[in-house]
Each structure stands twice: as C-alpha cells, then as structure tokens.
Phi, psi and omega in degrees: 000316180295321179296319179296321179296318179296321178300317181295319179295321178295323181296331182274352180290161176068039181145342175055212180270354181283159179270158178199181180296147179274116178244327180229135182245129174272127181246122172263130179196171185288147173274004172242159181278346185079175187269346183254134176302334181296332179293313178295320179298321180293322179295316178295320180293321178298316178301318179296318180294323177298317179295314182299327182266007178059045179250143178268166185242136168240131181208179187279008180080169179092168186234008182275150170056218182294329178300316180293321182294313183290321181292321179296318181297317181289317181297314180291338177278358175091007178266160182286136178237126176245117176255124182254117188233129171294148184302328181292338181257009183293320182306136185298333179290345179269307187240353182082188182279133176266125181277153176074212180282138179244128175245120182265131180235173186287315189207184183293327179296313180293327178302312183294320181292323178291319177300317180293321182299323185265010185241152176253349180199165184227141176226137174248119168273174173304147180185183183263212184305314183297316179297314182295320179296317178297317178299312183294324179293318182290329173293317179298317178298323177295317180298324181277355180081014178290327173217163179232033181268142184292145180238133182233146180242116178269099189270074184289123178052033177070022184305322185263013181302319181294322178294320178297323177295323177296319176300316178299322178295322178297322176294314182301322183269003174087015179264341179235129179292148180306315182295323181290338179297333181251033182283348178235163177256157188226140176201163181259349178231154181296319182299314180295319182294316180295325175296317178295319180295318178299318178294320181292334181278351180299144182305138178291146180293149179276132177241111184283354187252359183286115176054020179074010181262101183293129176089000178286142170280163179299319181295319180296319179294323179298318180294327179293325182281337185281000000 
C-alpha cells in the first residue's frame, strides 16, 4: 500500500495536478501488432502526427508490435523518445531494442509512475492486458485527482467498443459516476485525438464564486468538496 502511494506521488511530480501545454505524450500499446493491418497503420500514423506537432514520446520500451512502430516513427522523425523498462525486461530477447533514451526501473509499478511523471498526456492504442491495465490505472488516478493530464483512447476499428460498453454498464449499475464516464477523450484517428487532447490540456477557467474560494479552478473546487 505504501509503495503504491509513493508511485502515485511520483506520477504527479513535474507538473502536479495542474494542466499545462502538451510536450510529451505517453503511449500505451501492444507489444504485438494484432491481426488487423489497421492497428499497425494507426501506430505509424500516431508517430507521424506526434512528429508533425513537435511532441515527444514516452513509452514502455522495446521494439515489438505497435510499441516498436510508434517509437520508430517518432525517433526517425527527430523527436525525443523515452523508453521506460523494468530491469527484468532489459534483455533484447525479451523486449527487443529500445530506441532513444532508456530509463531502467525496478519493476512494473515504478515503470508506470515514471512514464506518468515524464508525460503531459496519455494515449492508448489497441493492446492486451498490459495496455488495458495501464489505461485504467491512469484513468483512475485522474478520477482521484492524482493528476489532471488529459487521457485519450484511440479506438481503431472499434477495438475498444466492448470496454466502452462495460464503462456504460458501470454507470448504469451505479459503480461509475456520470461525470467520470467522460474523464477521457475518444477518437478514431490520431489527428483528431491529438487535437482533442491539446484542447483538454488547456488551463481550466478561473471561477471566483466557487465555494467562496477566489482563484480556484473547477477541478480544484471539486476535490475540496469531495
């Protein structure tokens, strides 16, 4: 429990819960390419869009699957790439070559907190258990107010439709708040998603009348009332 708390605190460092300009994007995605060519095409397009918008990449390291495609595209485009790898996954026969800067951490928990610490926004491409787990944790941290960085879901060919239906079921059954259902942005193309993330990262307006706290943001006031 204490280790998890420390991980969350580390994730909020370097920007805290406040919003700011998006300079580096953390991408969660599969270490496999998946069965549809559209998945690989989306990873390459996301890498291209990051380069065009002069954004850097933070990812889980390695060269397999969609992870390799997006990191190679960003690296070859001249943008900074940070790969965060647990020591157990360092051997190339496990994860392949990590492009750009490599940061070695102790375990998967520290990996996620470091990725969050160095990122201004998050995007999930299609992926397996690890990708989905990373996405859900970063959404949960946003809901708890640990960070206020935008989270985006790149729903290529409806890959995440079933997960979105589960979220709707959670709202219907009273486990997910209506407002929390829209805590992330959704798009089918990288260009649209990055545009939405940039807009979501814009500073929240100041409301001088919320609970009598002059200068509080809406998000900050919400946390005070919770």
